[in-house]
C-alpha angles and dihedrals in degrees: 000000000000131000120212129201121185126203141164102072124131148123115310135169121246110278093028130119138235136183116213121200132200119195117201128200140168104049145037104298097201094067092064131090103218129209144172120224130179135204123197121202110284094005136100122263110265134198114248106175142342135204127192124218090261093049105261109149139200130187139197110252091241093063103035111129094018104057127057124190120200138164138207108205091188090058096037090235141127126198139199117204109199119193134177091022118206130199088249089063088070107121146106107279118214131196117218130191120199118194113230088208103048102015088228116148126222125194137202124222095256136241124239120238116189121184112195141132 
């Protein structure tokens, strides 16, 4: 099992930046595919970005060029750098770990990002 705790959310003006962090504990971090999802009020949760244990990344089309996912396997952490924030980026951002051995997902509690002037 793995436990995930997100941090770094907050209120930011349009055009600003944030760096979200997800700290993992409880299991070997380098066997997990990691991802960031987000869920806006009244909408379904959507995949934002993924990163494999070796560092391969994928992004939703809506965030390409503005969001960067990264991981530090030594620190058991995954990050999401968000630049050029837009009001439509307002959502709760969730960290997800997916075991490459069992395919079981684990979720964090989420961190709120609000983009508003």
